PQR file with spaces between the fields and no chain letter, atoms N, CA, C, O and H, PARSE charges and radii, in Angstrom:
ATOM       1  N    UNK     1     -11.140    7.802    6.497 -0.4000 1.5000
ATOM       2  CA   UNK     1     -10.106    7.695    7.507 -0.0000 2.0000
ATOM       3  C    UNK     1      -8.924    8.542    7.063  0.5500 1.7000
ATOM       4  O    UNK     1      -8.494    8.487    5.910 -0.5500 1.4000
ATOM       5  N    UNK     2      -8.426    9.300    7.973 -0.4000 1.5000
ATOM       6  CA   UNK     2      -7.268   10.127    7.664 -0.0000 2.0000
ATOM       7  C    UNK     2      -6.038    9.493    8.275  0.5500 1.7000
ATOM       8  O    UNK     2      -6.021    9.122    9.449 -0.5500 1.4000
ATOM       9  H    UNK     2      -8.775    9.344    8.909  0.4000 1.0000
ATOM      10  N    UNK     3      -5.021    9.381    7.463 -0.4000 1.5000
ATOM      11  CA   UNK     3      -3.766    8.791    7.933 -0.0000 2.0000
ATOM      12  C    UNK     3      -2.658    9.815    7.748  0.5500 1.7000
ATOM      13  O    UNK     3      -2.545   10.426    6.686 -0.5500 1.4000
ATOM      14  H    UNK     3      -5.034    9.683    6.510  0.4000 1.0000
ATOM      15  N    UNK     4      -1.838   10.005    8.779 -0.4000 1.5000
ATOM      16  CA   UNK     4      -0.752   10.974    8.689 -0.0000 2.0000
ATOM      17  C    UNK     4       0.537   10.318    8.266  0.5500 1.7000
ATOM      18  O    UNK     4       0.850    9.194    8.658 -0.5500 1.4000
ATOM      19  H    UNK     4      -1.929    9.509    9.642  0.4000 1.0000
ATOM      20  N    UNK     5       1.274   11.046    7.460 -0.4000 1.5000
ATOM      21  CA   UNK     5       2.584   10.585    7.001 -0.0000 2.0000
ATOM      22  C    UNK     5       3.534   11.760    7.140  0.5500 1.7000
ATOM      23  O    UNK     5       3.531   12.678    6.321 -0.5500 1.4000
ATOM      24  H    UNK     5       1.019   11.959    7.142  0.4000 1.0000
ATOM      25  N    UNK     6       4.349   11.719    8.192 -0.4000 1.5000
ATOM      26  CA   UNK     6       5.256   12.838    8.442 -0.0000 2.0000
ATOM      27  C    UNK     6       4.455   14.079    8.776  0.5500 1.7000
ATOM      28  O    UNK     6       3.532   14.026    9.589 -0.5500 1.4000
ATOM      29  H    UNK     6       4.351   10.973    8.857  0.4000 1.0000
ATOM      30  N    UNK     7       4.800   15.194    8.157 -0.4000 1.5000
ATOM      31  CA   UNK     7       4.054   16.429    8.345 -0.0000 2.0000
ATOM      32  C    UNK     7       2.895   16.534    7.379  0.5500 1.7000
ATOM      33  O    UNK     7       2.047   17.417    7.507 -0.5500 1.4000
ATOM      34  H    UNK     7       5.549   15.237    7.497  0.4000 1.0000
ATOM      35  N    UNK     8       2.861   15.661    6.443 -0.4000 1.5000
ATOM      36  CA   UNK     8       1.867   15.688    5.390 -0.0000 2.0000
ATOM      37  C    UNK     8       0.765   14.702    5.747  0.5500 1.7000
ATOM      38  O    UNK     8       1.055   13.625    6.269 -0.5500 1.4000
ATOM      39  H    UNK     8       3.551   14.943    6.339  0.4000 1.0000
ATOM      40  N    UNK     9      -0.480   15.040    5.481 -0.4000 1.5000
ATOM      41  CA   UNK     9      -1.540   14.079    5.746 -0.0000 2.0000
ATOM      42  C    UNK     9      -2.210   13.721    4.427  0.5500 1.7000
ATOM      43  O    UNK     9      -2.334   14.550    3.526 -0.5500 1.4000
ATOM      44  H    UNK     9      -0.715   15.915    5.056  0.4000 1.0000
ATOM      45  N    UNK    10      -2.635   12.478    4.337 -0.4000 1.5000
ATOM      46  CA   UNK    10      -3.324   12.014    3.150 -0.0000 2.0000
ATOM      47  C    UNK    10      -4.502   11.183    3.601  0.5500 1.7000
ATOM      48  O    UNK    10      -4.488   10.614    4.693 -0.5500 1.4000
ATOM      49  H    UNK    10      -2.535   11.804    5.069  0.4000 1.0000
ATOM      50  N    UNK    11      -5.510   11.112    2.774 -0.4000 1.5000
ATOM      51  CA   UNK    11      -6.700   10.366    3.106 -0.0000 2.0000
ATOM      52  C    UNK    11      -6.644    9.019    2.417  0.5500 1.7000
ATOM      53  O    UNK    11      -6.582    8.940    1.190 -0.5500 1.4000
ATOM      54  H    UNK    11      -5.522   11.574    1.887  0.4000 1.0000
ATOM      55  N    UNK    12      -6.667    7.961    3.208 -0.4000 1.5000
ATOM      56  CA   UNK    12      -6.723    6.606    2.686 -0.0000 2.0000
ATOM      57  C    UNK    12      -7.935    5.913    3.288  0.5500 1.7000
ATOM      58  O    UNK    12      -8.245    6.097    4.465 -0.5500 1.4000
ATOM      59  H    UNK    12      -6.717    8.025    4.205  0.4000 1.0000
ATOM      60  N    UNK    13      -8.604    5.130    2.491 -0.4000 1.5000
ATOM      61  CA   UNK    13      -9.725    4.364    3.018 -0.0000 2.0000
ATOM      62  C    UNK    13      -9.207    3.215    3.869  0.5500 1.7000
ATOM      63  O    UNK    13      -8.045    2.821    3.770 -0.5500 1.4000
ATOM      64  H    UNK    13      -8.352    4.979    1.535  0.4000 1.0000
ATOM      65  N    UNK    14     -10.076    2.696    4.691 -0.4000 1.5000
ATOM      66  CA   UNK    14      -9.727    1.551    5.513 -0.0000 2.0000
ATOM      67  C    UNK    14      -9.312    0.379    4.626  0.5500 1.7000
ATOM      68  O    UNK    14      -8.391   -0.363    4.968 -0.5500 1.4000
ATOM      69  H    UNK    14     -11.020    3.016    4.772  0.4000 1.0000
ATOM      70  N    UNK    15      -9.987    0.210    3.490 -0.4000 1.5000
ATOM      71  CA   UNK    15      -9.665   -0.881    2.559 -0.0000 2.0000
ATOM      72  C    UNK    15      -8.243   -0.752    2.020  0.5500 1.7000
ATOM      73  O    UNK    15      -7.530   -1.747    1.891 -0.5500 1.4000
ATOM      74  H    UNK    15     -10.735    0.813    3.212  0.4000 1.0000
ATOM      75  N    UNK    16      -7.837    0.466    1.708 -0.4000 1.5000
ATOM      76  CA   UNK    16      -6.493    0.687    1.169 -0.0000 2.0000
ATOM      77  C    UNK    16      -5.434    0.401    2.229  0.5500 1.7000
ATOM      78  O    UNK    16      -4.399   -0.192    1.927 -0.5500 1.4000
ATOM      79  H    UNK    16      -8.416    1.275    1.812  0.4000 1.0000
ATOM      80  N    UNK    17      -5.684    0.815    3.457 -0.4000 1.5000
ATOM      81  CA   UNK    17      -4.725    0.555    4.530 -0.0000 2.0000
ATOM      82  C    UNK    17      -4.637   -0.946    4.786  0.5500 1.7000
ATOM      83  O    UNK    17      -3.541   -1.480    4.959 -0.5500 1.4000
ATOM      84  H    UNK    17      -6.525    1.297    3.702  0.4000 1.0000
ATOM      85  N    UNK    18      -5.775   -1.627    4.813 -0.4000 1.5000
ATOM      86  CA   UNK    18      -5.800   -3.072    5.013 -0.0000 2.0000
ATOM      87  C    UNK    18      -5.011   -3.779    3.906  0.5500 1.7000
ATOM      88  O    UNK    18      -4.227   -4.687    4.181 -0.5500 1.4000
ATOM      89  H    UNK    18      -6.665   -1.192    4.673  0.4000 1.0000
ATOM      90  N    UNK    19      -5.225   -3.356    2.651 -0.4000 1.5000
ATOM      91  CA   UNK    19      -4.518   -3.965    1.523 -0.0000 2.0000
ATOM      92  C    UNK    19      -3.011   -3.733    1.622  0.5500 1.7000
ATOM      93  O    UNK    19      -2.226   -4.640    1.348 -0.5500 1.4000
ATOM      94  H    UNK    19      -5.863   -2.619    2.428  0.4000 1.0000
ATOM      95  N    UNK    20      -2.607   -2.536    2.009 -0.4000 1.5000
ATOM      96  CA   UNK    20      -1.182   -2.234    2.155 -0.0000 2.0000
ATOM      97  C    UNK    20      -0.562   -3.111    3.249  0.5500 1.7000
ATOM      98  O    UNK    20       0.553   -3.608    3.092 -0.5500 1.4000
ATOM      99  H    UNK    20      -3.244   -1.799    2.233  0.4000 1.0000
ATOM     100  N    UNK    21      -1.284   -3.295    4.349 -0.4000 1.5000
ATOM     101  CA   UNK    21      -0.784   -4.166    5.421 -0.0000 2.0000
ATOM     102  C    UNK    21      -0.638   -5.607    4.934  0.5500 1.7000
ATOM     103  O    UNK    21       0.342   -6.269    5.274 -0.5500 1.4000
ATOM     104  H    UNK    21      -2.190   -2.891    4.476  0.4000 1.0000
ATOM     105  N    UNK    22      -1.592   -6.106    4.147 -0.4000 1.5000
ATOM     106  CA   UNK    22      -1.511   -7.474    3.605 -0.0000 2.0000
ATOM     107  C    UNK    22      -0.345   -7.615    2.632  0.5500 1.7000
ATOM     108  O    UNK    22       0.331   -8.644    2.616 -0.5500 1.4000
ATOM     109  H    UNK    22      -2.389   -5.568    3.871  0.4000 1.0000
ATOM     110  N    UNK    23      -0.106   -6.583    1.820 -0.4000 1.5000
ATOM     111  CA   UNK    23       1.015   -6.627    0.882 -0.0000 2.0000
ATOM     112  C    UNK    23       2.355   -6.669    1.606  0.5500 1.7000
ATOM     113  O    UNK    23       3.321   -7.242    1.102 -0.5500 1.4000
ATOM     114  H    UNK    23      -0.654   -5.747    1.834  0.4000 1.0000
ATOM     115  N    UNK    24       2.412   -6.063    2.783 -0.4000 1.5000
ATOM     116  CA   UNK    24       3.664   -5.994    3.536 -0.0000 2.0000
ATOM     117  C    UNK    24       3.994   -7.307    4.244  0.5500 1.7000
ATOM     118  O    UNK    24       5.134   -7.512    4.662 -0.5500 1.4000
ATOM     119  H    UNK    24       1.627   -5.598    3.192  0.4000 1.0000
ATOM     120  N    UNK    25       3.027   -8.184    4.380 -0.4000 1.5000
ATOM     121  CA   UNK    25       3.276   -9.451    5.070 -0.0000 2.0000
ATOM     122  C    UNK    25       4.130  -10.370    4.211  0.5500 1.7000
ATOM     123  O    UNK    25       3.971  -10.401    2.990 -0.5500 1.4000
ATOM     124  H    UNK    25       2.101   -8.018    4.041  0.4000 1.0000
ATOM     125  N    UNK    26       5.036  -11.118    4.835 -0.4000 1.5000
ATOM     126  CA   UNK    26       5.852  -12.084    4.081 -0.0000 2.0000
ATOM     127  C    UNK    26       4.943  -13.115    3.416  0.5500 1.7000
ATOM     128  O    UNK    26       3.981  -13.586    4.021 -0.5500 1.4000
ATOM     129  H    UNK    26       5.166  -11.093    5.826  0.4000 1.0000
ATOM     130  N    UNK    27       5.258  -13.462    2.163 -0.4000 1.5000
ATOM     131  CA   UNK    27       4.399  -14.374    1.411 -0.0000 2.0000
ATOM     132  C    UNK    27       5.030  -15.733    1.166  0.5500 1.7000
ATOM     133  O    UNK    27       4.331  -16.659    0.755 -0.5500 1.4000
ATOM     134  H    UNK    27       6.040  -13.079    1.672  0.4000 1.0000
ATOM     135  N    UNK    28       6.310  -15.885    1.400 -0.4000 1.5000
ATOM     136  CA   UNK    28       6.985  -17.183    1.283 -0.0000 2.0000
ATOM     137  C    UNK    28       6.600  -17.947    0.019  0.5500 1.7000
ATOM     138  O    UNK    28       6.126  -19.081    0.093 -0.5500 1.4000
ATOM     139  H    UNK    28       6.878  -15.133    1.734  0.4000 1.0000
ATOM     140  N    UNK    29       6.801  -17.332   -1.124 -0.4000 1.5000
ATOM     141  CA   UNK    29       6.568  -17.999   -2.409 -0.0000 2.0000
ATOM     142  C    UNK    29       5.166  -17.845   -2.962  0.5500 1.7000
ATOM     143  O    UNK    29       4.920  -18.179   -4.121 -0.5500 1.4000
ATOM     144  H    UNK    29       7.186  -16.410   -1.184  0.4000 1.0000
ATOM     145  N    UNK    30       4.251  -17.350   -2.160 -0.4000 1.5000
ATOM     146  CA   UNK    30       2.893  -17.140   -2.658 -0.0000 2.0000
ATOM     147  C    UNK    30       2.824  -15.814   -3.402  0.5500 1.7000
ATOM     148  O    UNK    30       3.594  -14.894   -3.126 -0.5500 1.4000
ATOM     149  H    UNK    30       4.451  -17.079   -1.219  0.4000 1.0000
ATOM     150  N    UNK    31       1.912  -15.727   -4.328 -0.4000 1.5000
ATOM     151  CA   UNK    31       1.735  -14.495   -5.096 -0.0000 2.0000
ATOM     152  C    UNK    31       1.140  -13.402   -4.202  0.5500 1.7000
ATOM     153  O    UNK    31       0.480  -13.690   -3.203 -0.5500 1.4000
ATOM     154  H    UNK    31       1.286  -16.474   -4.552  0.4000 1.0000
ATOM     155  N    UNK    32       1.384  -12.165   -4.573 -0.4000 1.5000
ATOM     156  CA   UNK    32       0.801  -11.039   -3.848 -0.0000 2.0000
ATOM     157  C    UNK    32      -0.716  -11.077   -4.013  0.5500 1.7000
ATOM     158  O    UNK    32      -1.217  -11.501   -5.055 -0.5500 1.4000
ATOM     159  H    UNK    32       1.920  -11.931   -5.384  0.4000 1.0000
ATOM     160  N    UNK    33      -1.446  -10.638   -2.994 -0.4000 1.5000
ATOM     161  CA   UNK    33      -2.900  -10.631   -3.105 -0.0000 2.0000
ATOM     162  C    UNK    33      -3.359   -9.685   -4.213  0.5500 1.7000
ATOM     163  O    UNK    33      -2.732   -8.657   -4.472 -0.5500 1.4000
ATOM     164  H    UNK    33      -1.039  -10.293   -2.148  0.4000 1.0000
ATOM     165  N    UNK    34      -4.453  -10.050   -4.851 -0.4000 1.5000
ATOM     166  CA   UNK    34      -5.018   -9.197   -5.894 -0.0000 2.0000
ATOM     167  C    UNK    34      -5.645   -7.968   -5.247  0.5500 1.7000
ATOM     168  O    UNK    34      -6.253   -8.046   -4.180 -0.5500 1.4000
ATOM     169  H    UNK    34      -4.962  -10.884   -4.640  0.4000 1.0000
ATOM     170  N    UNK    35      -5.482   -6.851   -5.910 -0.4000 1.5000
ATOM     171  CA   UNK    35      -6.071   -5.614   -5.407 -0.0000 2.0000
ATOM     172  C    UNK    35      -7.212   -5.168   -6.298  0.5500 1.7000
ATOM     173  O    UNK    35      -7.127   -5.255   -7.523 -0.5500 1.4000
ATOM     174  H    UNK    35      -4.987   -6.788   -6.777  0.4000 1.0000
ATOM     175  N    UNK    36      -8.261   -4.697   -5.690 -0.4000 1.5000
ATOM     176  CA   UNK    36      -9.358   -4.056   -6.392 -0.0000 2.0000
ATOM     177  C    UNK    36      -8.778   -2.865   -7.148  0.5500 1.7000
ATOM     178  O    UNK    36      -7.850   -2.222   -6.656 -0.5500 1.4000
ATOM     179  H    UNK    36      -8.330   -4.626   -4.694  0.4000 1.0000
ATOM     180  N    UNK    37      -9.295   -2.564   -8.312 -0.4000 1.5000
ATOM     181  CA   UNK    37      -8.748   -1.474   -9.136 -0.0000 2.0000
ATOM     182  C    UNK    37      -8.715   -0.161   -8.370  0.5500 1.7000
ATOM     183  O    UNK    37      -7.708    0.546   -8.406 -0.5500 1.4000
ATOM     184  H    UNK    37     -10.049   -3.086   -8.711  0.4000 1.0000
ATOM     185  N    UNK    38      -9.791    0.177   -7.680 -0.4000 1.5000
ATOM     186  CA   UNK    38      -9.835    1.466   -6.995 -0.0000 2.0000
ATOM     187  C    UNK    38      -8.837    1.517   -5.832  0.5500 1.7000
ATOM     188  O    UNK    38      -8.238    2.561   -5.572 -0.5500 1.4000
ATOM     189  H    UNK    38     -10.609   -0.398   -7.650  0.4000 1.0000
ATOM     190  N    UNK    39      -8.661    0.394   -5.136 -0.4000 1.5000
ATOM     191  CA   UNK    39      -7.683    0.349   -4.044 -0.0000 2.0000
ATOM     192  C    UNK    39      -6.266    0.488   -4.605  0.5500 1.7000
ATOM     193  O    UNK    39      -5.444    1.223   -4.059 -0.5500 1.4000
ATOM     194  H    UNK    39      -9.148   -0.454   -5.347  0.4000 1.0000
ATOM     195  N    UNK    40      -5.992   -0.223   -5.694 -0.4000 1.5000
ATOM     196  CA   UNK    40      -4.678   -0.124   -6.331 -0.0000 2.0000
ATOM     197  C    UNK    40      -4.404    1.316   -6.766  0.5500 1.7000
ATOM     198  O    UNK    40      -3.300    1.824   -6.569 -0.5500 1.4000
ATOM     199  H    UNK    40      -6.660   -0.821   -6.137  0.4000 1.0000
ATOM     200  N    UNK    41      -5.392    1.966   -7.351 -0.4000 1.5000
ATOM     201  CA   UNK    41      -5.234    3.364   -7.787 -0.0000 2.0000
ATOM     202  C    UNK    41      -4.991    4.282   -6.600  0.5500 1.7000
ATOM     203  O    UNK    41      -4.143    5.172   -6.656 -0.5500 1.4000
ATOM     204  H    UNK    41      -6.289    1.554   -7.511  0.4000 1.0000
ATOM     205  N    UNK    42      -5.739    4.061   -5.527 -0.4000 1.5000
ATOM     206  CA   UNK    42      -5.597    4.893   -4.337 -0.0000 2.0000
ATOM     207  C    UNK    42      -4.189    4.773   -3.753  0.5500 1.7000
ATOM     208  O    UNK    42      -3.568    5.777   -3.403 -0.5500 1.4000
ATOM     209  H    UNK    42      -6.428    3.337   -5.481  0.4000 1.0000
ATOM     210  N    UNK    43      -3.692    3.546   -3.650 -0.4000 1.5000
ATOM     211  CA   UNK    43      -2.347    3.335   -3.113 -0.0000 2.0000
ATOM     212  C    UNK    43      -1.275    3.855   -4.061  0.5500 1.7000
ATOM     213  O    UNK    43      -0.263    4.396   -3.616 -0.5500 1.4000
ATOM     214  H    UNK    43      -4.196    2.730   -3.934  0.4000 1.0000
ATOM     215  N    UNK    44      -1.488    3.694   -5.362 -0.4000 1.5000
ATOM     216  CA   UNK    44      -0.523    4.205   -6.341 -0.0000 2.0000
ATOM     217  C    UNK    44      -0.492    5.723   -6.303  0.5500 1.7000
ATOM     218  O    UNK    44       0.583    6.322   -6.307 -0.5500 1.4000
ATOM     219  H    UNK    44      -2.310    3.254   -5.724  0.4000 1.0000
ATOM     220  N    UNK    45      -1.663    6.352   -6.264 -0.4000 1.5000
ATOM     221  CA   UNK    45      -1.729    7.818   -6.222 -0.0000 2.0000
ATOM     222  C    UNK    45      -1.092    8.380   -4.955  0.5500 1.7000
ATOM     223  O    UNK    45      -0.545    9.483   -4.971 -0.5500 1.4000
ATOM     224  H    UNK    45      -2.537    5.865   -6.261  0.4000 1.0000
ATOM     225  N    UNK    46      -1.161    7.628   -3.856 -0.4000 1.5000
ATOM     226  CA   UNK    46      -0.530    8.057   -2.606 -0.0000 2.0000
ATOM     227  C    UNK    46       0.975    7.812   -2.649  0.5500 1.7000
ATOM     228  O    UNK    46       1.709    8.325   -1.805 -0.5500 1.4000
ATOM     229  H    UNK    46      -1.605    6.733   -3.842  0.4000 1.0000
ATOM     230  N    UNK    47       1.444    7.028   -3.628 -0.4000 1.5000
ATOM     231  CA   UNK    47       2.867    6.735   -3.748 -0.0000 2.0000
ATOM     232  C    UNK    47       3.317    5.569   -2.879  0.5500 1.7000
ATOM     233  O    UNK    47       4.514    5.390   -2.653 -0.5500 1.4000
ATOM     234  H    UNK    47       0.848    6.611   -4.314  0.4000 1.0000
ATOM     235  N    UNK    48       2.362    4.770   -2.386 -0.4000 1.5000
ATOM     236  CA   UNK    48       2.690    3.673   -1.483 -0.0000 2.0000
ATOM     237  C    UNK    48       2.973    2.359   -2.188  0.5500 1.7000
ATOM     238  O    UNK    48       3.582    1.468   -1.596 -0.5500 1.4000
ATOM     239  H    UNK    48       1.390    4.915   -2.569  0.4000 1.0000
ATOM     240  N    UNK    49       2.554    2.215   -3.422 -0.4000 1.5000
ATOM     241  CA   UNK    49       2.850    1.000   -4.193 -0.0000 2.0000
ATOM     242  C    UNK    49       3.228    1.385   -5.614  0.5500 1.7000
ATOM     243  O    UNK    49       2.860    2.450   -6.110 -0.5500 1.4000
ATOM     244  H    UNK    49       2.060    2.939   -3.903  0.4000 1.0000
ATOM     245  N    UNK    50       3.964    0.500   -6.250 -0.4000 1.5000
ATOM     246  CA   UNK    50       4.228    0.670   -7.674 -0.0000 2.0000
ATOM     247  C    UNK    50       3.445   -0.428   -8.386  0.5500 1.7000
ATOM     248  O    UNK    50       3.525   -1.602   -8.025 -0.5500 1.4000
ATOM     249  H    UNK    50       4.262   -0.366   -5.847  0.4000 1.0000
ATOM     250  N    UNK    51       2.700   -0.030   -9.384 -0.4000 1.5000
ATOM     251  CA   UNK    51       1.844   -0.949  -10.126 -0.0000 2.0000
ATOM     252  C    UNK    51       2.459   -1.139  -11.504  0.5500 1.7000
ATOM     253  O    UNK    51       2.622   -0.173  -12.249 -0.5500 1.4000
ATOM     254  H    UNK    51       2.635    0.924   -9.676  0.4000 1.0000
ATOM     255  N    UNK    52       2.801   -2.375  -11.848 -0.4000 1.5000
ATOM     256  CA   UNK    52       3.432   -2.626  -13.145 -0.0000 2.0000
ATOM     257  C    UNK    52       2.418   -2.523  -14.282  0.5500 1.7000
ATOM     258  O    UNK    52       1.210   -2.431  -14.061 -0.5500 1.4000
ATOM     259  H    UNK    52       2.669   -3.160  -11.243  0.4000 1.0000
ATOM     260  N    UNK    53       2.939   -2.540  -15.483 -0.4000 1.5000
ATOM     261  CA   UNK    53       2.085   -2.584  -16.664 -0.0000 2.0000
ATOM     262  C    UNK    53       1.241   -3.850  -16.558  0.5500 1.7000
ATOM     263  O    UNK    53       1.762   -4.890  -16.155 -0.5500 1.4000
ATOM     264  H    UNK    53       3.920   -2.614  -15.662  0.4000 1.0000
ATOM     265  N    UNK    54      -0.051   -3.800  -16.908 -0.4000 1.5000
ATOM     266  CA   UNK    54      -0.896   -4.992  -16.778 -0.0000 2.0000
ATOM     267  C    UNK    54      -0.249   -6.240  -17.379  0.5500 1.7000
ATOM     268  O    UNK    54       0.264   -6.231  -18.498 -0.5500 1.4000
ATOM     269  H    UNK    54      -0.475   -2.955  -17.236  0.4000 1.0000
ATOM     270  N    UNK    55      -0.296   -7.309  -16.590 -0.4000 1.5000
ATOM     271  CA   UNK    55       0.267   -8.577  -17.044 -0.0000 2.0000
ATOM     272  C    UNK    55       1.770   -8.699  -16.885  0.5500 1.7000
ATOM     273  O    UNK    55       2.354   -9.680  -17.345 -0.5500 1.4000
ATOM     274  H    UNK    55      -0.713   -7.316  -15.681  0.4000 1.0000
ATOM     275  N    UNK    56       2.414   -7.730  -16.245 -0.4000 1.5000
ATOM     276  CA   UNK    56       3.876   -7.751  -16.118 -0.0000 2.0000
ATOM     277  C    UNK    56       4.319   -7.674  -14.662  0.5500 1.7000
ATOM     278  O    UNK    56       4.861   -6.652  -14.241 -0.5500 1.4000
ATOM     279  H    UNK    56       1.940   -6.933  -15.871  0.4000 1.0000
ATOM     280  N    UNK    57       4.107   -8.711  -13.899 -0.4000 1.5000
ATOM     281  CA   UNK    57       4.585   -8.713  -12.522 -0.0000 2.0000
ATOM     282  C    UNK    57       3.510   -8.368  -11.521  0.5500 1.7000
ATOM     283  O    UNK    57       2.325   -8.312  -11.850 -0.5500 1.4000
ATOM     284  H    UNK    57       3.668   -9.542  -14.241  0.4000 1.0000
ATOM     285  N    UNK    58       3.938   -8.136  -10.295 -0.4000 1.5000
ATOM     286  CA   UNK    58       3.009   -7.880   -9.206 -0.0000 2.0000
ATOM     287  C    UNK    58       3.213   -6.488   -8.627  0.5500 1.7000
ATOM     288  O    UNK    58       4.223   -5.827   -8.872 -0.5500 1.4000
ATOM     289  H    UNK    58       4.901   -8.181  -10.028  0.4000 1.0000
ATOM     290  N    UNK    59       2.236   -6.073   -7.863 -0.4000 1.5000
ATOM     291  CA   UNK    59       2.294   -4.794   -7.170 -0.0000 2.0000
ATOM     292  C    UNK    59       3.356   -4.904   -6.084  0.5500 1.7000
ATOM     293  O    UNK    59       3.447   -5.928   -5.407 -0.5500 1.4000
ATOM     294  H    UNK    59       1.416   -6.609   -7.664  0.4000 1.0000
ATOM     295  N    UNK    60       4.159   -3.856   -5.913 -0.4000 1.5000
ATOM     296  CA   UNK    60       5.159   -3.876   -4.847 -0.0000 2.0000
ATOM     297  C    UNK    60       5.071   -2.590   -4.027  0.5500 1.7000
ATOM     298  O    UNK    60       4.724   -1.525   -4.538 -0.5500 1.4000
ATOM     299  H    UNK    60       4.085   -3.024   -6.463  0.4000 1.0000
ATOM     300  N    UNK    61       5.391   -2.719   -2.765 -0.4000 1.5000
ATOM     301  CA   UNK    61       5.325   -1.583   -1.844 -0.0000 2.0000
ATOM     302  C    UNK    61       6.567   -0.721   -2.012  0.5500 1.7000
ATOM     303  O    UNK    61       7.683   -1.235   -2.082 -0.5500 1.4000
ATOM     304  H    UNK    61       5.673   -3.583   -2.349  0.4000 1.0000
ATOM     305  N    UNK    62       6.370    0.572   -2.075 -0.4000 1.5000
ATOM     306  CA   UNK    62       7.482    1.510   -2.171 -0.0000 2.0000
ATOM     307  C    UNK    62       8.017    1.819   -0.777  0.5500 1.7000
ATOM     308  O    UNK    62       7.420    1.416    0.221 -0.5500 1.4000
ATOM     309  H    UNK    62       5.463    0.989   -2.018  0.4000 1.0000
ATOM     310  N    UNK    63       9.123    2.521   -0.705 -0.4000 1.5000
ATOM     311  CA   UNK    63       9.682    2.927    0.585 -0.0000 2.0000
ATOM     312  C    UNK    63       8.687    3.803    1.335  0.5500 1.7000
ATOM     313  O    UNK    63       8.583    3.710    2.558 -0.5500 1.4000
ATOM     314  H    UNK    63       9.608    2.848   -1.516  0.4000 1.0000
ATOM     315  N    UNK    64       7.958    4.651    0.621 -0.4000 1.5000
ATOM     316  CA   UNK    64       6.948    5.497    1.270 -0.0000 2.0000
ATOM     317  C    UNK    64       5.862    4.645    1.916  0.5500 1.7000
ATOM     318  O    UNK    64       5.366    4.980    2.992 -0.5500 1.4000
ATOM     319  H    UNK    64       8.043    4.728   -0.372  0.4000 1.0000
ATOM     320  N    UNK    65       5.492    3.548    1.266 -0.4000 1.5000
ATOM     321  CA   UNK    65       4.503    2.634    1.839 -0.0000 2.0000
ATOM     322  C    UNK    65       5.006    1.987    3.112  0.5500 1.7000
ATOM     323  O    UNK    65       4.269    1.880    4.092 -0.5500 1.4000
ATOM     324  H    UNK    65       5.894    3.276    0.392  0.4000 1.0000
ATOM     325  N    UNK    66       6.270    1.548    3.104 -0.4000 1.5000
ATOM     326  CA   UNK    66       6.861    0.960    4.312 -0.0000 2.0000
ATOM     327  C    UNK    66       6.945    1.996    5.431  0.5500 1.7000
ATOM     328  O    UNK    66       6.672    1.683    6.590 -0.5500 1.4000
ATOM     329  H    UNK    66       6.869    1.635    2.308  0.4000 1.0000
ATOM     330  N    UNK    67       7.319    3.217    5.089 -0.4000 1.5000
ATOM     331  CA   UNK    67       7.409    4.291    6.085 -0.0000 2.0000
ATOM     332  C    UNK    67       6.041    4.580    6.695  0.5500 1.7000
ATOM     333  O    UNK    67       5.928    4.793    7.902 -0.5500 1.4000
ATOM     334  H    UNK    67       7.541    3.471    4.147  0.4000 1.0000
ATOM     335  N    UNK    68       5.005    4.586    5.861 -0.4000 1.5000
ATOM     336  CA   UNK    68       3.638    4.823    6.324 -0.0000 2.0000
ATOM     337  C    UNK    68       3.231    3.752    7.337  0.5500 1.7000
ATOM     338  O    UNK    68       2.677    4.066    8.391 -0.5500 1.4000
ATOM     339  H    UNK    68       5.097    4.413    4.880  0.4000 1.0000
ATOM     340  N    UNK    69       3.506    2.497    7.016 -0.4000 1.5000
ATOM     341  CA   UNK    69       3.145    1.400    7.921 -0.0000 2.0000
ATOM     342  C    UNK    69       3.937    1.479    9.232  0.5500 1.7000
ATOM     343  O    UNK    69       3.387    1.237   10.306 -0.5500 1.4000
ATOM     344  H    UNK    69       3.956    2.242    6.160  0.4000 1.0000
ATOM     345  N    UNK    70       5.216    1.816    9.143 -0.4000 1.5000
ATOM     346  CA   UNK    70       6.028    1.965   10.355 -0.0000 2.0000
ATOM     347  C    UNK    70       5.479    3.069   11.249  0.5500 1.7000
ATOM     348  O    UNK    70       5.424    2.912   12.469 -0.5500 1.4000
ATOM     349  H    UNK    70       5.663    2.013    8.271  0.4000 1.0000
ATOM     350  N    UNK    71       5.076    4.176   10.653 -0.4000 1.5000
ATOM     351  CA   UNK    71       4.526    5.293   11.418 -0.0000 2.0000
ATOM     352  C    UNK    71       3.218    4.890   12.094  0.5500 1.7000
ATOM     353  O    UNK    71       2.952    5.319   13.217 -0.5500 1.4000
ATOM     354  H    UNK    71       5.121    4.304    9.663  0.4000 1.0000
ATOM     355  N    UNK    72       2.407    4.084   11.438 -0.4000 1.5000
ATOM     356  CA   UNK    72       1.159    3.595   12.040 -0.0000 2.0000
ATOM     357  C    UNK    72       1.447    2.694   13.226  0.5500 1.7000
ATOM     358  O    UNK    72       0.734    2.747   14.228 -0.5500 1.4000
ATOM     359  H    UNK    72       2.623    3.736   10.526  0.4000 1.0000
ATOM     360  N    UNK    73       2.476    1.870   13.132 -0.4000 1.5000
ATOM     361  CA   UNK    73       2.826    0.960   14.220 -0.0000 2.0000
ATOM     362  C    UNK    73       3.337    1.712   15.437  0.5500 1.7000
ATOM     363  O    UNK    73       3.162    1.258   16.568 -0.5500 1.4000
ATOM     364  H    UNK    73       3.056    1.827   12.319  0.4000 1.0000
ATOM     365  N    UNK    74       3.963    2.852   15.215 -0.4000 1.5000
ATOM     366  CA   UNK    74       4.544    3.623   16.319 -0.0000 2.0000
ATOM     367  C    UNK    74       3.485    4.337   17.142  0.5500 1.7000
ATOM     368  O    UNK    74       3.752    4.741   18.274 -0.5500 1.4000
ATOM     369  H    UNK    74       4.104    3.221   14.296  0.4000 1.0000
ATOM     370  N    UNK    75       2.302    4.497   16.597 -0.4000 1.5000
ATOM     371  CA   UNK    75       1.247    5.206   17.343 -0.0000 2.0000
ATOM     372  C    UNK    75       0.692    4.371   18.420  0.5500 1.7000
ATOM     373  O    UNK    75      -0.202    4.811   19.143 -0.5500 1.4000
ATOM     374  H    UNK    75       2.085    4.168   15.678  0.4000 1.0000
C-alpha cells in the first residue's frame, strides 16, 4: 500500500497504518498497544513514531505521524 505524505510518498504496509491509527487513539490510562518488531521498525524508519530504548517507556507518535493520519482523514 502506498501512502502519500505531502509531496513525498512512502510505502507503508496496511499493518503499519493500522498500528499507527491504534496508537493515536486515546488510551485513558491504558498502556500503548504492543507493536510487532517489523511494524515498529517500519514506523520508526518512516519517522512516524519514536521508539525508546528497550524497557524504557512506550512508543510515541511523532508530529509526522499525526500529520500523516490527518492527511489520510482528509481524503
